[in-house]
N, C-alpha and C positions, 0 to 999 in steps of 0.2 A: 604746125602751119596754125595760123593766127590772123583771125580777120578782124578788122579793127570796122565797125557798124556804127553810124552815127545815129541811135535812136534815141529819142524822148520817152526815157520810162520812169518808172516809180524808183523811191528810194530804195536801197537793200533792206533798210530797216523796217520790219512790221510797221503797219498802218494801225494807228490810235485815234479814233474819232469817235466824238459822241453821235452815236446812231441807233436806230431802234434794236430791239434784241433778236437774234436769230437761233434757232435750233437748227443744228445739223444732225443728221442720221447717217450714222457711217456703218458699213458693211464690214464683215468678220476681216477683210483685207485693209481696212481702213479708208475705201473708197467710200466716197460721200453718196448715199443712195438718196437724197433727198435734201434739200434746205427750205425752211419757210421761218416765216416771222413768227415769232412768239407774242400771240394775242392777248390783250387785256383779259382778266378773269381766268378762269379755270379751263384747262387743256388735259383730258384723260389719256392714257396710251395702254393698249393691249390689244388682244386677236380679235376680241367681238368685234362686229361691224359697226356696233353704237359709240365708240370711242373716234373721237375727233383725230387722234394718229393711229391708225390701224399697222400693228405690226404683226404678222404671223410667221410662226418659226418655232422651233421647239424651245420651252425654257422660258415664254412668252407667256405669262396669265392672259384670262379673258379681261379683266380690267386689273391691271398690273402696276400703275402707277397715276399720281394726279400731279400737274402742277399748276400751281397759281401765281399770276403774276398782278401786283398792284402796283404800278408805277414802275421803279427800277428795283423792286423789291420780287425775287421769285422764290416760292416755298416749293418743295418736294415734298410729297407723302407717298411712301410705300404700301399698298393695299391688302397686303398680308398673304402677298403670293407665294406657292410651294417653290419655286425657284428661287426668288429674294432679287434684291437688287443691288449691286455695289454703285458708290459714289468715291469715286476716286479713290478705285482698288479696296474700299473699306466697306463691309456690310452697314446697309442702310436699316434702322430698325424700323418695323412693322408699325404702320399707324401712328408714325410718329413726326410730326413737321419739322423739317430741316430746311435753312435758308439755302439756297443754289446761288454758289457766285458765278462769275463771268470767267470761263473756261473751264469750269467743272466739267466730269466727264460721266456719265450714267451709264452702266453697265445694264441692259435688259435681255437676257437671252443671250443670242450671238449677236446682238445690234450694240452701238454705244452712239448715246444722245449728248452733245456736245452744245452748249451754252455758251453764245460769243455775240459781239456787237457788229451788228450787219454794216459794211460799208456805205457810208452815203451815197456816194458817187462812183462806186464799182463798178466796172465792167461785168457783166454776167458771164459766168466760168464758163469755160467751153463755148462762147458765141464769139464769131469771128470779128477780130479788131479793124476798125476804119482806117483804111491805107491813107497816106497823104498824097496818092496819085490816083488815076484814074482806076476804075475796077479792074481787076486782073483775073484771066481765064485760071490762075492758080487758087488751090484752096486748101488749107490746114484744119485738122481738127484733132481732137486726144478723143482715144477708143474707151469703152467701157467706165466711163462716167469717172475717168481719173484727174478729171480736170479740179475736182477739189480731191485733195490728198492728204492724208496725215503720214510726214515723215519723220522716222525716230534718227536721231543723230547716231552715226557709227552703223548703222542698217542700209543695205541697199532695197531700194525698191525699182518697180518697174513700171514704163506707161508706152502706151503703142501709140504713135503719131501717125496720121492718115494723111498725106501728100498726094493732091489728086492734079490732074491736069486737064481742064475741059476744054481746051483749045483744040486747034486743028493741026498745029506745031508741036516739036518737041521742044523741050524747055529743060534747062538747067537752074538750079536753086541751091543758093547758099543758106545755112541756117544758123540763126543766131538766137540768144535769150536773154532777157533784161528784167530786172527786177529781181533775179537772185544772184551771187556769186557763178561765174559760167562755169567753175570747178566743180558745182554740184550737179550739173547736168551734162552728161556728155554724149555732145553731137557730133556729127560726122563732120571732120574737118575737111572734106574735098564736095565739090558740088555734087549734086544728086541728078541725073539726066533722066527725064519723064517721056516717056513715049505719048502721042496724042491721044487723049484718052485713058490713059493708064492712072493707077492708082499705088502707091508705094508704102508700104508698111514697114514703118522705122520702130525697133525697140528701143527705147531709152532707158538707160540706166540712171537712176536718181540717186546720189550718196552724198549725203549730209555729214562732214565731219564731225566726229565727236569731240566738239572743242567748244572753249566758250566763246569763241567767235559768234559760232552759230546761233544766233540768240534766239530764242523760243518766241514764238508769234506767227502769226498770219502774214505771207507775201503773196502781193500782187504780181503775177508775172505774164509776161509776153513772149512765145515763141515765133520769131518773124523770118520770112524768106525773102530771098531777091535774087532776080537774074544775076550773075557774076559781072556782067557788062552793063549793067544798067543802074540808075541811082535809083533809091526812092526804095518804097517796100511793097512787092507783088502780093501778099499773103501773111496773115498773120491768126494766132490764135491765143486768146486769155485764158488763164487759170489762177486758182488760188491755192494754195499749197500751203499746209500749217506744220511748222514744225515744235514738234514735242518737245517739252523740257526735260532736262535730266538734272540732278543734282549730284554734286561732287565738290567737295572740299578739302583741304591740307591745312595742318597746321604743325608748326614746330615750335620749341622753344631752345633758344642758344642763350649762352652755353648749357649744355647739360648738367653740370654741377659746378658750384661754387664752394670755396673755401672761406670761413671768417674766421675772425678771432672775437669770444666773449659774443657781444650781444648786437654787433655790429650789424647794419642791414647792408644788403648787396641788390642788385638789381638782374633781371633776365630779360629778354627781349622773347616778344611771343609774336609769330608770324601767322598771319591766315590769308588764305588763297582762296577765293571762289573760282573753281576750275568747272562749276554748272555753266549752263546757256541762261539763266534765269536771275534776277536780283535774290539775293540771300540776307537774312539777318541773323546774326548771331549772338548769343547771351554767352558770356564767359564768367565762369567760377572757377575760384582757386584755393585749393587746400582743404576741400570739404574731407580727405580724408587724412590729413595731417593737423590735428588741431594744436600741437606743441609750435606752429612756427604763426607768424603776422603776416596777413599780405595786404597789399595794394596795388590795386590796377589803376592805370590813369583814366580807363573807363572799360566798363561793363558790359556797352552792347554797340555792335558795330554793325553796319550798314554796307554792302558792297554788290556793286553792280559785276554783271559777268566778266571775268577774268581781271577783277579788282583784287587788291592788295592792301594788307593793313598790319602795322607794326605796333604793338603796344607794350610798354613798359610795366612788368611786375616786380615791384619792390617784397623782399622776402627778409625778416628779420625774425630773427631766433631769440627766445626768452633766456632768463638767469639760467646757468649751468650749475646745479647744486653741488654735483659729483666732482666735478672739475675732469671729467672723462672726454675723451673725444666721442663727438655725437655726430653722426649721419642720419639725417632725416630725408625720407622721399615724399614726396608729394606730386599732385597730378592739378593740371588745369583742365577744366571741361569746357569744350565749346558745344554750345548746344545750338544746331541750325534749326531754323523752322520748320523746314522738312529733311528727313534722313535721319542718320543717327548720330549720337553723341560723339564727337570728337575728342582724344583724349591727348595730350602731352606730358610727357613725364620731365622730374626734375628732381635734383638731389643738392642737397647744402648739406657743407660739413662746418661743423662748430668747433673749433679749438679751442684750448685755454685761455683765458687773457694772458696769464704770463708763464712762462715755461717753469715746472718745477724747478728745473736744476739753477735758475738763474739766481735764487737766493745764496747758494753756495758758491756760486760762480762769482757774485757780486762781494762776497766776502772775503773769496782769495784774490780777488782783484785790488780791494782795500790793503788787502797785507802786503801785496804785490808794490802798489803803490808806497807804502811805508817803508818796506826793505828798499825799493829802489831810492827814496831819499836818503835813507841812511848810507847806500852806499854812496850815493852823489856825495854824501857831506863828508865820508871820509876819504874819497879821493880828492877832494878840493884839500883837505888839510894837509895830505901828503903830499900834493904841489906846491902848497908852501913852504914846506920843510925841505923838500927837496930843490928847491929854485934856488937855496942860497949855495948851493954848494955846485961846481961844475960837475958833470959825470963825461966818465970819460967815452969816445967815440959819438960823441953827441954833437950836433951843430947847434952852438948857442942863438938865441933868439935876438931878432934885432931890437936896436934899443929905441927904436924911433916909433916903439907899438905904444898908441896912446893907452893910458892906464885904464880908461874908460871900459877897455876891450878884455883886460884881463879879468878872470872868473872869480869871482868874490865868494866869501865863505855864507852869504845871507841866505836864508830860506825863500823857494820859489814863492813868487805872489799869489794872494787870493784869485784873482782874475785868471793866472795861468793855469794854476790848481783846477777851479772849475771847468775851465777851457777842457782840459784834460779829461776831466771825470764826464763831461757831455761826451766828448769825443767815445771814451771807453765804454759809455751806456749805449751808444749807439749800435758800435761794434757788437756790443753782446747781443742785443736784440737782433740784428741782422744774423748772427750766428744762429740764435733761437729758433729764428723763423726756418733758416736752412734746415737746421737738425730737426725739427717737427716735422717737413715735411718729408726729409727722409726717413722718419720715423713712421710717419701713415704709410708713407709706399711700400715699408719691409711689413709693416702689421698688416697692411690689407694683402700684401702676396702670400702671407702665412694664414690668414682664413679669412674665408668670405662674410662672415659675419662680423658685427663690431668689437673689435680686439678689447680684450678686458686691461684692466690697469698694468698688469703683469707684464703685458705682451706689449704695452707702449712703453713698459721703462726698458726691456730688452731691445726695442726697437731703437730707443733713442742711446743707447750704451753703443749701439752697433754703427748709427749715425754718427755720433762722435767720434769713434775711431774714423770715419770714412773721412770726416772734416779734418782730423789732426793728420791723417794720411796727404789730403791736398794740402792743408798749409805748408808740410814739411816738403811736400815736392817743391811750393812755391818759393820756400826760404832756400831749398839749393839752388834755384836759379841764378846765372851770375848777375851781378849788381847792374843797374843801368850805366852808361858812361858817362862821364863827369862833363857838365855844360860846356860848351866852347867858351874860352877866354873873351872878354868884354875888349872891343879895341879901344876904350876910353878908359880901361883900367886892367891893367897886367896884375893886380893881386891876386883874381881870383885864379891865375894860373899858379900860383904860389901854392894854392891848396890844392892843387891837383895831383896826381900820381907821381909827378918828378919831383916830387918835393917842393920847398918852400923856395927854393933857389931860382926859380922863373920867376918870381915877383921880384924880387933883390935885382937881377939882373935885368930887367926890362926897365927899373929904376921908377917903377911908379907906385906909389903911396897905397897902403890897403885901405879902400874903402869899406864903412861899416855903418849901418843905419844907426843915427845919434837916439832914435828913440829905444833903442833895443839896452836892458840893461847891461851892469859891467861888473861880471863876477869876479871876484879877486882868486885866483887859484890856492887850493892848500893841500897841503901833503893828505896823502890817503891812507887811511886806516881801515881795513877791513873785519871787523870782528868776527871769530867762529863760532856758529850757534853749538850747542852740545847736545841740544834732544833732537832737532829736527834742521834738515836742511832749509838756508833761507831763501824764498821766492823770487825769482829774478823776472824781469819783464825782458823776453827775446824778440828783438826785431825782426822781420823779414826783409831784406836779406840779413843773413847772419853777419856781424861787423868782423872783419879779418884782422888780428892784432899786425902791425908792422914794426920794423925798427926805427924809423924815423919819426921823430916827435916833433912837431908843429906845434909849441905852447901858444895857440891862439884859440880863443873861443869866438866862435859867429853864431849872431842869431837870426838865421831868414826867419821873416813874422810867419808862424804857426806852419813851418815846412821841415826845419832841422834844427836842432840843437848839439853842436860838436865844441866838445873841451880837448883841447891838447895841450897839457901839462909841460912845463918847461923841463926840459933834462931827464925824460923819460921814456921808456921804448915802447909804450903803447900809445894809442890811441881812441878813444872811444868816443862813438859816434851814436846819437840817439835820434833814429828818424821815425815820425810817426806814419802808421801805414794802416790801410783800411782794416786789416784782423791782426787781434794775437792770438798767440798761444802762451799758456799760463803753464810752467813746466817748473816743478821744484829744482834748485841746482844741488849737486851731490857735494860742493865745495864752496864755499864763499870767498877764499881767499885767493887772490890774482897772483898771477905770476909775473916776473919780468921779461921772463924768456918768451919769444914769440911762440903761439901754439895755433898750430893749424885747424882750419874748423873741420870737423868729421865732414866726409859725405855721403850723405843721406838718400839715395835713391829710391823711390816708391815703389814697392813690389804690388802687381796686380792681382792681386787671390780673388776668387771666383765670388767672394762677398763682397767687393769693394766693385766689381762689373755691375752694370744693370743695361738693362734692356728699355728701345723707345721706340716709338713710332716716329718716323720720318717727318712724316705730315699727317694729321687728324684723317681717323677711319670715318667714311662718310657713308651712310645709308641713304635711305630713300628708293630704293630699286627696287624692282619686280623679283619674285621668287625665281621665274627663270633667266633673270639676269644675274651675272656676277658683280661681285663689290666692285668698286675702282680698285684700281691698284695701289696696292699699299706696300712700305716698305718698313722692315723690322731691323733697328740698328743694336748692334753692341757696343759700347761705350764706357770709359775708364770714369774716373770721379768727376774729372774736370769736363766731359762729356766729350772728349775727342774718341775719334771711331779708332776702336780696334780690331785692327786686319789679321794679326796673327795668331787667333785662338779660335781653335776647329769648334761649332756647336752645331747642333740641330734645333731649328724653330718648331714648335708645336701650337697650332691653334686649337679651341674648343671654346665651347659656348657656355658660361657660366651657369646660365638658368634655362634650360629648355623648355620650360614649362609655358615660357611666353609664349609659345607656339600655340596660334588660335584654333588648329585642326585637331580632328582626335587622335590622329597620327604623330608619331613623335618627329622634331624638328631634325633634319641631317644637314650636319656641315659638308658641302659638295667640294669637289673641285682637290687643288691642293693644300693640304691642312698641313704637311711635313715638309721644310725645307732648309737646307745646309745654308749655313753662313759662308759667302763668298764676298773678300774682304770687307770683312764685318756688317755685310747687308743681306738678308734674304728679302726675297721679290715674292710677293703673291698675287698672280695676274688673275686666276680665274676662281677664287673661293665664293662661294654661291651658298647662301642660306634659303631652304627650300620651302621655308613657310611663313605665311604673313604673322607679324606681332609687331610691336614696338617697345622698346626698349631694351633689346638684346645688346649683351656684352660681352665681346670676345677677348678671352684670356690668354696671352703669350707667354711660353714658358721656353726655356732652354733646356738643354740636356747634361750642359755642365754647371750647373749651380747656380747661375746670375737669378734674383726675386723674379717671379712673376709678374706681369704688368696687365693692364686692362685698358680697353678700349673705352672711349667716350661711348654712352648709351646711342644706339642707331634702331632704326626703324627699317623693316620691309613691308611694304605696300601693296595694296590690290592690284593684278592684273587685269587683263580683258579674259572673259570666259571664252575656254575653248572646249571644256568638257561639261558633261554634265555627270554627275555621281548619285547615287542614293545615299542618302545620311544613314538609314538604319531601315532593316525590314525584319518581322516575327520570324521566328526558327519555324513555326509551326501556327496554325489556324484554322478553326474549323469552317467547314462550308456555309455559304450563307451568312457570313458575316464580314462586316467591312475590315480590311486589314488595320491592324492598330499595333503599334510599337509600344512597347513598355518602357518609357525611359523615367530615369531618377525624378522627375518633375511631377509624373503622374503619365497616362495615355497620352500617345500623341500621333497624328495620323502620319503617313507615308510621305516624306521629304524627298524632294529633288532639288539638290543644290548645282549651281553653276558654278564651276570650278577650271583652276588652271589645269596645265599638265601634272602638277605636284599632289594636287586634290584641296587646291586652297581655295577658299571662297574669293569669288572673282566677279569683278564688275560686268554688267549686262544691261543692254537698253531696255526701253519701256517698251510694251507690246508683245514682248516675249511670249510665245505659250509652249507649252511641254506637254507632248501627247505619250500616254503609256499603251504598249501593249506586248503581247504573250511573247517570249523569246522562245520558250519551251516549255512543254507540257504534255499531258497524256493524249492520246489520240483521239479524235471524235469531239463533236461539240459540245458545249457545255461549259466550257471554261468559264471566262468572264460573264457575270450576270448581265442581263440587259440593263438592267438598274445601276450599275457603274458609271462612275463619270470617270471618264479616260483620258479629258483634257482639263489643263487650269493654267490660267497667266502665271509668268514668274515675276514674282516682285521685285521689281529692281532693286528696291532699298535693304529686303533680308537676302536676295539673291537666291530666292526658294521659290518653288512650287508646291503648293499642299494639294493631298488628294486623301482625301476622308473619307471616300465611298467605293474603294476597290473591293468588291465583291466577286468572288468565286463560287459558284455552283458545283465544280465536278470535283472531288479529292482526286489527289496527286501530285508529284513535286513540279515544280514552276521554275520559272525564272522569268524576267521583266526586263523590257527594253524601254527606258525613255530616251526621246528623241525630240529634237527641236529645229526648225529650219534655221533657225539665226546661231546654232551652236553647230561646231564642225563635227564633234566626238560626242555619240551616243554613249549613255550610260547602260551597262549591262549589271543586272544584280546579284546579287548571291542567290542560291538556290535554296527554296523555301517550301515546306510541305503545306498543304490543304487537305485536312482530315476528315474524315466523314464528320457529318454534322450531328448524326442521330443515331439511335439504335433502334431496331427494329425485330419484331417476332416474324417468323417465316413457318409455316404461314400465319396470316393474322388469324383473330377471333378467338371466341372462347373456345377451351379445349375441355374435353370429357372424359374421364377416366374411373375404372371402377377403383375402390376401395384394398388398398394392398397391391396393386399391381404397379406397374412402373412405365413411365411415360416420357417421352423424348421430348425436349423444350429445345429450340434451333434458334439464336439470339444472331443477325447481322448488324455491321456497323454501315452505314448508307450515306452516302452525300445526298444534295438537293434534289439530284437527276434519279434518285435511287438505285444507283449502282453502289455495288458493293466495295468498300475502300479496302483494297488488297494489302495495304499498308499498316491496319490497325492491326495490334499484336498487344492490345492493353488488357491487363484484368478485367475480368466479367465475374460480377456477383450477385447472386439468385437469391433470394428470400420468398419461402412461401409462408405465406401469411394466411389466418383464418378468418373468421366471420369477424370476429372481435378482435382482430389486427394482430393476434399474437404470434409470433414468429414461430413455424413448425419446423422449418428447415432452411439449411443457409449452405450453399455451394458456391464455389469460386473456382474460376479456371481462366488461363491467359487464352485470348482470340487468337487463331491463326489464320492468316488469309482472311482476315476480316471476318472471322465468323467462329462460333462453336455451338456443339450439341451438347446440352446438358441430359443427363440419365436421373430422371426426377423420381423417388419411392413414393407412390401416391400414399396419402395416410389411409389408415384401417377404417377410418370411418369416414362416410358420405357427407358430402355438404357441398357448400361455395366455398370456395378459396382463390387466394389473389397471389399470381405470380410475377414478383417484381425485380427486373433487371435491373442493374445501373453500372458506371463504370468512372472513375473521375473525370471530371470536366466532362460530363455528359448528363443529360435531364434522364431520370428513372425512366424506365416504362412498365406498363402494366398488362396483365393479361387473366382474364379470368380462367379457374377451372372448376368445374363441377365434378364432385367426385359423387359417384354414383355406389349403392352398396355391392359388396361382392359376389351376392347370393339370394335366394329367395327361399322359402321354405312354406311347405302346407302346415298350420297350425294344426288341423284335422285332416284325415284321410277319407276318400268317399268309400262308399260299400256298395255291395248289392244291393239293386233294388229293383222293384218291379216299374214294369212299363206305366208310364204316366204320373209314378210317384213322385214325391221330393226326394231328391237325392239324398240316401243315408250317408251321414258321415260317422266317424268314430267321435267317440267322447261329447258328443254333442247331440241331444236328440232334437234339436230343431232345426236340422238341417242345413246349416250354416256352413257354407265353405269358407274359410279365411285363409289368407297370405299374408306373410310378413317376409320383409327386408331384413338380411343377416349381412354382419360382418365377420372379420376373423375375431372381432371381441365380442361378439353376441348380436343379439337384433338390434338393428338401427332404425333409429326414429326420425330420421332426418330426410329420407326417401321419398319423395313425392311425385307424382305424375300420371300417368294413365296406365295402368296393366292392361293387359290382353289376357284372356282364359281362354282356351281351345281344347273343343272334345276331339281326342285322337282315336283310332280304331273304329271298329263297328263298321256295318257294310254300308257301300256306296248308295248314292240316292237321296233325294229331297228331304226325306223323312227323318234323316240321321242328323241327329244335332240337337242342341239345347231348344226347348218349345220355347217360343219368346211372345206368341200371341196365341188365343183361344179362337178368336173370331176376329177375320179367320185364324185358321191355325196356319203357322210359319216357324221354321225351325232356321237354325243359324249354326253354324260350326263353333263360331268365335264369339264372344263379348267383350265390352270393355268394361272395366272397373276403377275407380276413382281410389288412386294409392294417396294415402295420408299419414303423415307420421309413421311412415315405413310400414304398413297395414292397409291391406283390402280386404273385403270380406262381400257376400252373396248368401243370399237363401233361395230358397223355395226352385230351385234348379231342375227341372223335369226332363228327362227324356224319354220319347216315346218307342223309339224302336228297339226291341231288343236284339242284346247281342253279348259274347263274352269279349272280355278283354279291353274295354274302354279304359280311356286314360285321360288325366286333365293335365294342360301344360299352360304355365301362367308364365308371363314374361313384362318384363319393363327396363329399358335404358340398356339393353344388352342381355340382362338378366334373366336366366331360364331355370324354371324348376317343373318336374313332372312328379304328379301322383302316383301312387299306386294304382295297380289295375284294377279293375272293377266288373261287374256284370249287369246288365239290365234283363231282368228275365221278363216272361210272358205273364199278362196280368189275367187271363181267361184261357177256358176250355172251349171248343167248337165240337158236337157232336153230329156228324153227317150219317146216311145213309139209313135213317129211321124210316119205316112205312108206316104209313097211318092205321093198317090193320094186319095185324097176325093171327094166322090160327094156332090153336092150339097146339103146345110141341113143335111150333116151326121154327126152326132154326133161324136165328137173327144174323143172319149172314149180310157183309158188308156194312156193317157199322163201324166207323172211324170217328175217333177222338183227336182232335188238335190242341194244342197249347198256341196261342197266339198272344201277339203284344197289342196297344193299343191303338196302331197302325193297320191290325189286322194280318199282319206276318208272322208267320210261324217261329215260334222261337226255337230254332235249330240246335241252340246249347242245353236247353234244357234235359231234363234226367232224373229218374225216381220210379215211383210205382204209381200206375193208373188204377182206381179203385170206380167201379160200373155199380150203380144203385138203382135197383127197380122201386119206386114209388108209387105207391095211390091215393088219391086225394090226399098228398103232401105226406105220404106217411109210406115208410119202407114195407114192402110185402114181400114173402118170402116165395116168389113163385119163380123164380130162375132156378136153373141148373147148369151145371156145365155138360158139355158134350162127353158121353162116356160115363156119366156119374148121375146118377138117380135124386141123388139128395137135393131140394131144393134149397135153395140161400136166396137172400136179399140181395147182394150184393156180391161181384166177381172182381177178383183183382189182378191185374197184368204188369207187367214191369215195361217200363218207357224203352223202345230202341235205345241203343247206344248213341252218342253223339255223332254226327255225320252220317248215321244209318237214313236209309228209307230215301232220299233224295229230297222228299218231300217236307220233311221237317218232322216233328216229333209227333206221334198220332198213335193211337193204338187199335186194332181190328178186334172186333168180338167175333167171335163163330158158336 
């Protein structure tokens, strides 16, 4: 249903008027967020509030870029932000001013800034359009800022139209658009009914076709509505939509191949078509890859409007060919548009010899044939003259009224006749040479895909000559053409027909002969018989058949036929020039008088004489998903006639599959083998599934005809329907961006737009590709937050680049690439993210005793510190000493991402480093502190009196010395604090080392400094007497115990003594105790106690033991055994 509205709108072409500059701010979906005039001076853009244009989003720097306008000149400067700026999809160098042209687009984070000319008299986008009648209660508006919109040709955009009824009655509204083609905007084709106060939201699909007619630029449009039964406009809304440009071109070179002789020039036609929607300029260069040819273009610069077409003439000339071989030159014509990739058209030039090599012997044979023919004619004339004088039996005599000038004379042919015959023969030979050479080229080309050698050409030329001979023989066997009908005014011609010469005489008409023709006189014919070689004869086609009727008349039609009829002979010789000659030696040169029937030669069709051909040229220019145009292959004989009775199977293949532009090889799909049916094989669904230029299809048959080749054809790009990953690494460490190692060096991850067969395919601008994880390990931590997961798809390269895909967690992954503008997502092959680092478990410094064993566990971890269970590489552990000398080396393969080494600790103490590495990983280091394996007391403590310095063995000064030891001896590397403890003795606060005299303090343990593996102390004092004391020294887990020693009492105490005794009074109750410095009894003391009586400090003998009358000065008593008495060691004197 179509509505014809008479609206006064703008033209469909974009408006282009001189007006102030405008800066449009576009959102991620192409919607215009803001449109502002670009003022003179400086305009800064960024997220900081101090900028004139504030854009707040991720990827926008605080002070991102600066625009500076001076008149009509605008310069843009990127201020060195981390995210950077794109100018027309190209990175903008930091802090470098660059001019900004009208229509340029700046990418700032998710925003796009577009500079354009502001329309001088344009209606504000989205504002209601004034009606041509009284104001209506109907209103139109476009929601969500879609009044200013960017449209990508070939892609569908959506806008929401708001239609409101502010009246009190229901209304019906028909919608129409002006300013753009109606097919771009899908409006409802029926009236819309609106109830009072209602609002209708209409979703409109906007689709600009991807064709040259969709000219790029701004379009001012208006969507208008009116009631169906009323005239005029009830409501309208204005919009300004921009059609984005796209570039697409096509070039072709016709014909694809030409053949020339020598250095002759030939011409090709180069066609260029601008299939894009904006003007394009092309620069053409030819033959940069083939300097052996000279090229001449009628112009090397072409400017084309959208849908424009240009045809250029290219003259190509080969230079001198010194070796005389057939030369094939392949050259290219490069067409470089100002935007987009360079287009290439391929052509070939074949250079033949100026003159065929076989022409020289053929010319010699031709001259010999002329000479032999002249001798033969001379003999025949002389023989006719002799035989004419006597009648022959059975022959009809010649009429007597024949003019003498018509009789054959024995004169030689004139110079003009000889020259004319020679020129005719040379022209025939040239034609034969050209045909034979073409046959040779076809045969040689079928035998080898490369340039044939001289021997191959010679063999092919012989085969071509044989085929030409068969063709000429077949033509010779064809029946002669019927004689011309007799002229009404001249009956003499009928006398020369098949009915004999009687017809002419019966009619009574004289024989008319041109008067200019020479009148040879018939002479008898004698033919010499050669002795060494047969005489060459010129055999015309068709072959003359001898007859028994002799008409002695010679007629000379000008340049057409020469007929000699001797008188009274049985043969008629007719020499008729024909287009082609075959030179053959005759086995005998002597003619016979009896009629000789002509042999019947029927050409035999052998496999080598048949050939294949394309019924019509094979055309390309289709997309990989489309079949080639239907073509037919025919089997023909040497004359080009269709051979319908020979069975054969025709097979197709591509001569050079490397032309394919994708990584995977090209496939020839569809029917590639077909049987001949009535001499033809039809191919309807042959499909070349890879884009490429210069494909050649080879056609061969199963029963022997030489293979043929098609003209080069191209398979062009189609529209993108799929995405695919160009390549992915098989393994990468966590924490690093995915990088693909290509032949040219490292490359980021590339996602390409493709068709169903994986060929690079066209895609419109504004297409964005998003990356997501399709499969991977469970849990969080897959893709790093630092990764960039979206990238624009460049229409020129048909690819999107991802240089910052970072995985934090180890495992096996697959990726998915998707785009809203491409139907099929891409699923990558599985790849592995391995651990990024090695780590000790647990970390920190490791301590161990010399000579012991210690376990060292190493994990392979990712960025989330998770162990990579797939890690199974070799781990190498090196133990280095303080001088970085290797002490020990261990190697083992990790299992489940980890391994525990059992390390033999060196016998010497000190600081060591454990270094563990693996191929592809940074080595890790852990410190190992090795302590001595033991301690020893250099001297042992001895029994000492309470309060005295501890006595030691071998040292008189009482110094206690402890040394660190290893299995190899004393260790001088151990250092630290050594603890010396006193073991044994009674409990109590007075048991221990006396550490202070004022006040007196005791401690069970003291700390000594150990340096160079040695610690010592002197003046150790123990006040509490006891047996089985022992010293214990310890450091870094090393412990050593001394020998047992005793501390004895240092004094005696006498108790029970009275002040006064009577003479001979018993000293009852005297008690003697052994005490230490603390006043405690030495319970471990034993021995003999001596009691001496002194007077005035001198012993006196006034004592006597009970029961003994002898007086003595001292009494001796044994101390009680250890442990007896319960109160300690004491003696009681009675």
